PDB file with one MODEL, atoms N, CA, C and O in Angstrom:
MODEL        1
ATOM      1  N   MET A   1      -4.206 -38.606 -24.296  1.00  0.00           N
ATOM      2  CA  MET A   1      -4.361 -38.793 -22.877  1.00  0.00           C
ATOM      3  C   MET A   1      -3.505 -37.846 -22.101  1.00  0.00           C
ATOM      4  O   MET A   1      -4.009 -37.114 -21.250  1.00  0.00           O
ATOM      5  N   TRP A   2      -2.218 -37.834 -22.368  1.00  0.00           N
ATOM      6  CA  TRP A   2      -1.325 -36.984 -21.631  1.00  0.00           C
ATOM      7  C   TRP A   2      -1.532 -35.509 -21.997  1.00  0.00           C
ATOM      8  O   TRP A   2      -1.349 -34.622 -21.162  1.00  0.00           O
ATOM      9  N   CYS A   3      -1.889 -35.276 -23.172  1.00  0.00           N
ATOM     10  CA  CYS A   3      -2.169 -33.933 -23.563  1.00  0.00           C
ATOM     11  C   CYS A   3      -3.377 -33.356 -22.784  1.00  0.00           C
ATOM     12  O   CYS A   3      -3.370 -32.204 -22.351  1.00  0.00           O
ATOM     13  N   TRP A   4      -4.452 -34.243 -22.619  1.00  0.00           N
ATOM     14  CA  TRP A   4      -5.576 -33.799 -21.800  1.00  0.00           C
ATOM     15  C   TRP A   4      -5.201 -33.435 -20.373  1.00  0.00           C
ATOM     16  O   TRP A   4      -5.628 -32.432 -19.803  1.00  0.00           O
ATOM     17  N   VAL A   5      -4.339 -34.356 -19.817  1.00  0.00           N
ATOM     18  CA  VAL A   5      -3.903 -34.134 -18.438  1.00  0.00           C
ATOM     19  C   VAL A   5      -3.094 -32.815 -18.268  1.00  0.00           C
ATOM     20  O   VAL A   5      -3.258 -32.066 -17.305  1.00  0.00           O
ATOM     21  N   LEU A   6      -2.216 -32.590 -19.268  1.00  0.00           N
ATOM     22  CA  LEU A   6      -1.410 -31.438 -19.277  1.00  0.00           C
ATOM     23  C   LEU A   6      -2.341 -30.174 -19.445  1.00  0.00           C
ATOM     24  O   LEU A   6      -2.133 -29.165 -18.772  1.00  0.00           O
ATOM     25  N   PHE A   7      -3.329 -30.246 -20.318  1.00  0.00           N
ATOM     26  CA  PHE A   7      -4.203 -29.195 -20.465  1.00  0.00           C
ATOM     27  C   PHE A   7      -4.969 -28.866 -19.174  1.00  0.00           C
ATOM     28  O   PHE A   7      -5.161 -27.687 -18.874  1.00  0.00           O
ATOM     29  N   GLU A   8      -5.386 -29.814 -18.445  1.00  0.00           N
ATOM     30  CA  GLU A   8      -6.129 -29.704 -17.277  1.00  0.00           C
ATOM     31  C   GLU A   8      -5.291 -29.026 -16.196  1.00  0.00           C
ATOM     32  O   GLU A   8      -5.783 -28.162 -15.470  1.00  0.00           O
ATOM     33  N   ILE A   9      -3.985 -29.435 -16.092  1.00  0.00           N
ATOM     34  CA  ILE A   9      -3.034 -28.819 -15.185  1.00  0.00           C
ATOM     35  C   ILE A   9      -2.801 -27.394 -15.496  1.00  0.00           C
ATOM     36  O   ILE A   9      -2.813 -26.535 -14.614  1.00  0.00           O
ATOM     37  N   ILE A  10      -2.583 -27.128 -16.784  1.00  0.00           N
ATOM     38  CA  ILE A  10      -2.343 -25.681 -17.145  1.00  0.00           C
ATOM     39  C   ILE A  10      -3.564 -24.821 -16.958  1.00  0.00           C
ATOM     40  O   ILE A  10      -3.456 -23.693 -16.477  1.00  0.00           O
ATOM     41  N   SER A  11      -4.711 -25.317 -17.322  1.00  0.00           N
ATOM     42  CA  SER A  11      -5.916 -24.488 -17.119  1.00  0.00           C
ATOM     43  C   SER A  11      -6.217 -24.275 -15.689  1.00  0.00           C
ATOM     44  O   SER A  11      -6.765 -23.249 -15.286  1.00  0.00           O
ATOM     45  N   GLY A  12      -5.837 -25.302 -14.883  1.00  0.00           N
ATOM     46  CA  GLY A  12      -6.050 -25.214 -13.369  1.00  0.00           C
ATOM     47  C   GLY A  12      -5.107 -24.150 -12.893  1.00  0.00           C
ATOM     48  O   GLY A  12      -5.536 -23.297 -12.117  1.00  0.00           O
ATOM     49  N   LEU A  13      -3.858 -24.129 -13.293  1.00  0.00           N
ATOM     50  CA  LEU A  13      -2.885 -23.065 -12.902  1.00  0.00           C
ATOM     51  C   LEU A  13      -3.345 -21.702 -13.331  1.00  0.00           C
ATOM     52  O   LEU A  13      -3.259 -20.752 -12.553  1.00  0.00           O
ATOM     53  N   VAL A  14      -3.835 -21.574 -14.554  1.00  0.00           N
ATOM     54  CA  VAL A  14      -4.265 -20.214 -14.983  1.00  0.00           C
ATOM     55  C   VAL A  14      -5.474 -19.783 -14.211  1.00  0.00           C
ATOM     56  O   VAL A  14      -5.577 -18.609 -13.857  1.00  0.00           O
ATOM     57  N   PHE A  15      -6.415 -20.692 -13.925  1.00  0.00           N
ATOM     58  CA  PHE A  15      -7.552 -20.286 -13.054  1.00  0.00           C
ATOM     59  C   PHE A  15      -7.038 -19.950 -11.654  1.00  0.00           C
ATOM     60  O   PHE A  15      -7.514 -18.972 -11.077  1.00  0.00           O
ATOM     61  N   PHE A  16      -6.233 -20.590 -11.156  1.00  0.00           N
ATOM     62  CA  PHE A  16      -5.681 -20.301  -9.837  1.00  0.00           C
ATOM     63  C   PHE A  16      -4.989 -18.914  -9.817  1.00  0.00           C
ATOM     64  O   PHE A  16      -5.163 -18.149  -8.869  1.00  0.00           O
ATOM     65  N   GLU A  17      -4.205 -18.601 -10.872  1.00  0.00           N
ATOM     66  CA  GLU A  17      -3.608 -17.323 -10.989  1.00  0.00           C
ATOM     67  C   GLU A  17      -4.615 -16.230 -11.105  1.00  0.00           C
ATOM     68  O   GLU A  17      -4.489 -15.204 -10.436  1.00  0.00           O
ATOM     69  N   ALA A  18      -5.654 -16.418 -11.965  1.00  0.00           N
ATOM     70  CA  ALA A  18      -6.688 -15.486 -12.105  1.00  0.00           C
ATOM     71  C   ALA A  18      -7.442 -15.228 -10.804  1.00  0.00           C
ATOM     72  O   ALA A  18      -7.760 -14.078 -10.500  1.00  0.00           O
ATOM     73  N   SER A  19      -7.731 -16.260 -10.039  1.00  0.00           N
ATOM     74  CA  SER A  19      -8.427 -16.098  -8.803  1.00  0.00           C
ATOM     75  C   SER A  19      -7.578 -15.418  -7.747  1.00  0.00           C
ATOM     76  O   SER A  19      -8.040 -14.627  -6.924  1.00  0.00           O
ATOM     77  N   PHE A  20      -6.294 -15.781  -7.826  1.00  0.00           N
ATOM     78  CA  PHE A  20      -5.382 -14.981  -6.943  1.00  0.00           C
ATOM     79  C   PHE A  20      -5.249 -13.634  -7.247  1.00  0.00           C
ATOM     80  O   PHE A  20      -5.182 -12.818  -6.327  1.00  0.00           O
ATOM     81  N   PHE A  21      -5.198 -13.258  -8.502  1.00  0.00           N
ATOM     82  CA  PHE A  21      -5.182 -11.847  -8.913  1.00  0.00           C
ATOM     83  C   PHE A  21      -6.484 -11.145  -8.471  1.00  0.00           C
ATOM     84  O   PHE A  21      -6.435 -10.049  -7.912  1.00  0.00           O
ATOM     85  N   PHE A  22      -7.643 -11.774  -8.722  1.00  0.00           N
ATOM     86  CA  PHE A  22      -8.923 -11.050  -8.306  1.00  0.00           C
ATOM     87  C   PHE A  22      -9.054 -11.005  -6.810  1.00  0.00           C
ATOM     88  O   PHE A  22      -9.673 -10.067  -6.308  1.00  0.00           O
ATOM     89  N   LYS A  23      -8.515 -11.956  -6.042  1.00  0.00           N
ATOM     90  CA  LYS A  23      -8.565 -11.854  -4.590  1.00  0.00           C
ATOM     91  C   LYS A  23      -7.613 -10.718  -4.164  1.00  0.00           C
ATOM     92  O   LYS A  23      -7.951  -9.916  -3.293  1.00  0.00           O
ATOM     93  N   THR A  24      -6.474 -10.662  -4.760  1.00  0.00           N
ATOM     94  CA  THR A  24      -5.528  -9.584  -4.452  1.00  0.00           C
ATOM     95  C   THR A  24      -6.104  -8.198  -4.755  1.00  0.00           C
ATOM     96  O   THR A  24      -5.976  -7.275  -3.950  1.00  0.00           O
ATOM     97  N   ALA A  25      -6.711  -8.068  -5.872  1.00  0.00           N
ATOM     98  CA  ALA A  25      -7.323  -6.814  -6.309  1.00  0.00           C
ATOM     99  C   ALA A  25      -8.432  -6.506  -5.432  1.00  0.00           C
ATOM    100  O   ALA A  25      -8.621  -5.331  -5.117  1.00  0.00           O
ATOM    101  N   TYR A  26      -9.233  -7.481  -4.975  1.00  0.00           N
ATOM    102  CA  TYR A  26     -10.435  -7.216  -4.070  1.00  0.00           C
ATOM    103  C   TYR A  26      -9.903  -6.750  -2.716  1.00  0.00           C
ATOM    104  O   TYR A  26     -10.441  -5.824  -2.108  1.00  0.00           O
ATOM    105  N   PHE A  27      -8.827  -7.414  -2.250  1.00  0.00           N
ATOM    106  CA  PHE A  27      -8.269  -7.055  -1.000  1.00  0.00           C
ATOM    107  C   PHE A  27      -7.681  -5.596  -1.004  1.00  0.00           C
ATOM    108  O   PHE A  27      -7.891  -4.889  -0.018  1.00  0.00           O
ATOM    109  N   LEU A  28      -7.022  -5.156  -1.969  1.00  0.00           N
ATOM    110  CA  LEU A  28      -6.386  -3.911  -2.166  1.00  0.00           C
ATOM    111  C   LEU A  28      -7.542  -2.890  -2.230  1.00  0.00           C
ATOM    112  O   LEU A  28      -7.450  -1.869  -1.549  1.00  0.00           O
ATOM    113  N   VAL A  29      -8.609  -3.098  -2.995  1.00  0.00           N
ATOM    114  CA  VAL A  29      -9.698  -2.216  -3.091  1.00  0.00           C
ATOM    115  C   VAL A  29     -10.435  -2.015  -1.827  1.00  0.00           C
ATOM    116  O   VAL A  29     -10.861  -0.896  -1.541  1.00  0.00           O
ATOM    117  N   THR A  30     -10.619  -3.090  -1.013  1.00  0.00           N
ATOM    118  CA  THR A  30     -11.356  -3.077   0.207  1.00  0.00           C
ATOM    119  C   THR A  30     -10.434  -2.440   1.289  1.00  0.00           C
ATOM    120  O   THR A  30     -10.977  -1.906   2.257  1.00  0.00           O
ATOM    121  N   SER A  31      -9.120  -2.460   1.193  1.00  0.00           N
ATOM    122  CA  SER A  31      -8.228  -1.992   2.171  1.00  0.00           C
ATOM    123  C   SER A  31      -7.737  -0.530   1.884  1.00  0.00           C
ATOM    124  O   SER A  31      -6.904   0.027   2.599  1.00  0.00           O
ATOM    125  N   ILE A  32      -8.309   0.043   0.797  1.00  0.00           N
ATOM    126  CA  ILE A  32      -8.001   1.473   0.513  1.00  0.00           C
ATOM    127  C   ILE A  32      -8.291   2.409   1.638  1.00  0.00           C
ATOM    128  O   ILE A  32      -7.430   3.237   1.936  1.00  0.00           O
ATOM    129  N   PRO A  33      -9.434   2.359   2.303  1.00  0.00           N
ATOM    130  CA  PRO A  33      -9.695   3.245   3.418  1.00  0.00           C
ATOM    131  C   PRO A  33      -8.554   3.092   4.509  1.00  0.00           C
ATOM    132  O   PRO A  33      -8.135   4.095   5.087  1.00  0.00           O
ATOM    133  N   ILE A  34      -8.098   1.935   4.763  1.00  0.00           N
ATOM    134  CA  ILE A  34      -7.074   1.761   5.826  1.00  0.00           C
ATOM    135  C   ILE A  34      -5.792   2.400   5.271  1.00  0.00           C
ATOM    136  O   ILE A  34      -5.118   3.114   6.013  1.00  0.00           O
ATOM    137  N   TRP A  35      -5.426   2.175   3.999  1.00  0.00           N
ATOM    138  CA  TRP A  35      -4.207   2.863   3.515  1.00  0.00           C
ATOM    139  C   TRP A  35      -4.361   4.351   3.559  1.00  0.00           C
ATOM    140  O   TRP A  35      -3.442   5.058   3.974  1.00  0.00           O
ATOM    141  N   LEU A  36      -5.551   4.868   3.122  1.00  0.00           N
ATOM    142  CA  LEU A  36      -5.743   6.344   3.244  1.00  0.00           C
ATOM    143  C   LEU A  36      -5.537   6.833   4.729  1.00  0.00           C
ATOM    144  O   LEU A  36      -4.891   7.853   4.970  1.00  0.00           O
ATOM    145  N   TYR A  37      -6.066   6.126   5.629  1.00  0.00           N
ATOM    146  CA  TYR A  37      -5.979   6.518   7.041  1.00  0.00           C
ATOM    147  C   TYR A  37      -4.439   6.568   7.426  1.00  0.00           C
ATOM    148  O   TYR A  37      -3.914   7.563   7.926  1.00  0.00           O
ATOM    149  N   PHE A  38      -3.791   5.417   7.145  1.00  0.00           N
ATOM    150  CA  PHE A  38      -2.364   5.406   7.462  1.00  0.00           C
ATOM    151  C   PHE A  38      -1.604   6.552   6.804  1.00  0.00           C
ATOM    152  O   PHE A  38      -0.761   7.187   7.438  1.00  0.00           O
ATOM    153  N   ALA A  39      -1.901   6.819   5.530  1.00  0.00           N
ATOM    154  CA  ALA A  39      -1.227   7.892   4.814  1.00  0.00           C
ATOM    155  C   ALA A  39      -1.538   9.300   5.549  1.00  0.00           C
ATOM    156  O   ALA A  39      -0.653  10.130   5.754  1.00  0.00           O
ATOM    157  N   PHE A  40      -2.757   9.464   5.888  1.00  0.00           N
ATOM    158  CA  PHE A  40      -3.203  10.711   6.524  1.00  0.00           C
ATOM    159  C   PHE A  40      -2.481  10.890   7.837  1.00  0.00           C
ATOM    160  O   PHE A  40      -1.995  11.985   8.122  1.00  0.00           O
ATOM    161  N   VAL A  41      -2.388   9.781   8.700  1.00  0.00           N
ATOM    162  CA  VAL A  41      -1.627   9.881   9.949  1.00  0.00           C
ATOM    163  C   VAL A  41      -0.177  10.175   9.712  1.00  0.00           C
ATOM    164  O   VAL A  41       0.400  11.003  10.417  1.00  0.00           O
ATOM    165  N   PHE A  42       0.437   9.533   8.750  1.00  0.00           N
ATOM    166  CA  PHE A  42       1.832   9.723   8.427  1.00  0.00           C
ATOM    167  C   PHE A  42       2.167  11.159   8.026  1.00  0.00           C
ATOM    168  O   PHE A  42       3.157  11.748   8.462  1.00  0.00           O
ATOM    169  N   ILE A  43       1.267  11.703   7.151  1.00  0.00           N
ATOM    170  CA  ILE A  43       1.448  13.018   6.579  1.00  0.00           C
ATOM    171  C   ILE A  43       1.222  14.060   7.734  1.00  0.00           C
ATOM    172  O   ILE A  43       1.964  15.036   7.841  1.00  0.00           O
ATOM    173  N   SER A  44       0.230  13.839   8.552  1.00  0.00           N
ATOM    174  CA  SER A  44      -0.014  14.800   9.648  1.00  0.00           C
ATOM    175  C   SER A  44       1.186  14.744  10.670  1.00  0.00           C
ATOM    176  O   SER A  44       1.574  15.775  11.220  1.00  0.00           O
ATOM    177  N   GLN A  45       1.734  13.584  10.899  1.00  0.00           N
ATOM    178  CA  GLN A  45       2.951  13.560  11.855  1.00  0.00           C
ATOM    179  C   GLN A  45       4.100  14.221  11.269  1.00  0.00           C
ATOM    180  O   GLN A  45       4.866  14.919  11.934  1.00  0.00           O
ATOM    181  N   LEU A  46       4.237  13.986   9.911  1.00  0.00           N
ATOM    182  CA  LEU A  46       5.326  14.650   9.200  1.00  0.00           C
ATOM    183  C   LEU A  46       5.274  16.191   9.267  1.00  0.00           C
ATOM    184  O   LEU A  46       6.269  16.889   9.461  1.00  0.00           O
ATOM    185  N   MET A  47       4.007  16.661   9.085  1.00  0.00           N
ATOM    186  CA  MET A  47       3.798  18.078   9.097  1.00  0.00           C
ATOM    187  C   MET A  47       4.054  18.644  10.470  1.00  0.00           C
ATOM    188  O   MET A  47       4.591  19.739  10.640  1.00  0.00           O
ATOM    189  N   ASP A  48       3.644  17.846  11.453  1.00  0.00           N
ATOM    190  CA  ASP A  48       3.952  18.322  12.870  1.00  0.00           C
ATOM    191  C   ASP A  48       5.429  18.414  13.081  1.00  0.00           C
ATOM    192  O   ASP A  48       5.934  19.343  13.711  1.00  0.00           O
ATOM    193  N   ARG A  49       6.122  17.428  12.541  1.00  0.00           N
ATOM    194  CA  ARG A  49       7.616  17.448  12.784  1.00  0.00           C
ATOM    195  C   ARG A  49       8.248  18.666  12.063  1.00  0.00           C
ATOM    196  O   ARG A  49       9.172  19.305  12.566  1.00  0.00           O
ATOM    197  N   VAL A  50       7.708  18.948  10.875  1.00  0.00           N
ATOM    198  CA  VAL A  50       8.211  20.106  10.049  1.00  0.00           C
ATOM    199  C   VAL A  50       8.056  21.370  10.798  1.00  0.00           C
ATOM    200  O   VAL A  50       8.965  22.199  10.850  1.00  0.00           O
ATOM    201  N   THR A  51       6.833  21.537  11.419  1.00  0.00           N
ATOM    202  CA  THR A  51       6.505  22.742  12.088  1.00  0.00           C
ATOM    203  C   THR A  51       7.442  22.837  13.374  1.00  0.00           C
ATOM    204  O   THR A  51       7.903  23.930  13.703  1.00  0.00           O
ATOM    205  N   GLN A  52       7.684  21.820  14.010  1.00  0.00           N
ATOM    206  CA  GLN A  52       8.514  21.885  15.165  1.00  0.00           C
ATOM    207  C   GLN A  52       9.989  22.285  14.784  1.00  0.00           C
ATOM    208  O   GLN A  52      10.660  23.051  15.476  1.00  0.00           O
ATOM    209  N   LEU A  53      10.411  21.729  13.685  1.00  0.00           N
ATOM    210  CA  LEU A  53      11.757  22.167  13.158  1.00  0.00           C
ATOM    211  C   LEU A  53      11.807  23.572  12.824  1.00  0.00           C
ATOM    212  O   LEU A  53      12.770  24.259  13.164  1.00  0.00           O
ATOM    213  N   GLU A  54      10.719  24.091  12.107  1.00  0.00           N
ATOM    214  CA  GLU A  54      10.621  25.529  11.785  1.00  0.00           C
ATOM    215  C   GLU A  54      10.649  26.385  13.027  1.00  0.00           C
ATOM    216  O   GLU A  54      11.269  27.449  13.039  1.00  0.00           O
ATOM    217  N   ARG A  55       9.969  25.921  14.094  1.00  0.00           N
ATOM    218  CA  ARG A  55       9.923  26.675  15.286  1.00  0.00           C
ATOM    219  C   ARG A  55      11.367  26.766  15.950  1.00  0.00           C
ATOM    220  O   ARG A  55      11.784  27.800  16.473  1.00  0.00           O
ATOM    221  N   LYS A  56      12.068  25.607  15.878  1.00  0.00           N
ATOM    222  CA  LYS A  56      13.440  25.637  16.469  1.00  0.00           C
ATOM    223  C   LYS A  56      14.352  26.573  15.630  1.00  0.00           C
ATOM    224  O   LYS A  56      15.149  27.329  16.186  1.00  0.00           O
ATOM    225  N   VAL A  57      14.225  26.512  14.337  1.00  0.00           N
ATOM    226  CA  VAL A  57      15.051  27.364  13.508  1.00  0.00           C
ATOM    227  C   VAL A  57      14.736  28.849  13.722  1.00  0.00           C
ATOM    228  O   VAL A  57      15.645  29.675  13.640  1.00  0.00           O
ATOM    229  N   THR A  58      13.511  29.202  13.985  1.00  0.00           N
ATOM    230  CA  THR A  58      13.195  30.643  14.170  1.00  0.00           C
ATOM    231  C   THR A  58      13.643  31.033  15.612  1.00  0.00           C
ATOM    232  O   THR A  58      13.990  32.192  15.840  1.00  0.00           O
ATOM    233  N   GLU A  59      13.641  30.127  16.542  1.00  0.00           N
ATOM    234  CA  GLU A  59      14.141  30.417  17.935  1.00  0.00           C
ATOM    235  C   GLU A  59      15.632  30.697  17.858  1.00  0.00           C
ATOM    236  O   GLU A  59      16.126  31.652  18.457  1.00  0.00           O
ATOM    237  N   MET A  60      16.391  29.806  17.069  1.00  0.00           N
ATOM    238  CA  MET A  60      17.783  29.955  16.958  1.00  0.00           C
ATOM    239  C   MET A  60      18.108  31.302  16.237  1.00  0.00           C
ATOM    240  O   MET A  60      19.031  32.007  16.646  1.00  0.00           O
ATOM    241  N   GLN A  61      17.396  31.631  15.236  1.00  0.00           N
ATOM    242  CA  GLN A  61      17.577  32.964  14.592  1.00  0.00           C
ATOM    243  C   GLN A  61      17.334  34.060  15.441  1.00  0.00           C
ATOM    244  O   GLN A  61      18.031  35.070  15.349  1.00  0.00           O
ATOM    245  N   LEU A  62      16.338  33.961  16.330  1.00  0.00           N
ATOM    246  CA  LEU A  62      16.068  35.092  17.247  1.00  0.00           C
ATOM    247  C   LEU A  62      17.053  35.289  18.291  1.00  0.00           C
ATOM    248  O   LEU A  62      17.298  36.411  18.734  1.00  0.00           O
ATOM    249  N   LYS A  63      17.667  34.160  18.726  1.00  0.00           N
ATOM    250  CA  LYS A  63      18.759  34.173  19.734  1.00  0.00           C
ATOM    251  C   LYS A  63      20.002  34.906  19.228  1.00  0.00           C
ATOM    252  O   LYS A  63      20.751  35.458  20.034  1.00  0.00           O
ATOM    253  N   LYS A  64      20.240  34.927  17.913  1.00  0.00           N
ATOM    254  CA  LYS A  64      21.467  35.510  17.364  1.00  0.00           C
ATOM    255  C   LYS A  64      21.472  37.028  17.514  1.00  0.00           C
ATOM    256  O   LYS A  64      22.429  37.686  17.106  1.00  0.00           O
TER     257      LYS A  64
ENDMDL
END
């Protein structure tokens, strides 16, 4: 009797873990375009900042 109850609890936990894993994987796969968009925006802003710094460096070199 107790073994059956313990088996039910463990199998329920395993099923919950599996469903949680699949839900998480599904969420990550469906949110890939959002992550790509944020990565693109971040990289483009970083490149803008780098070009601004390069421009400042060249201006300082020209002033010398």
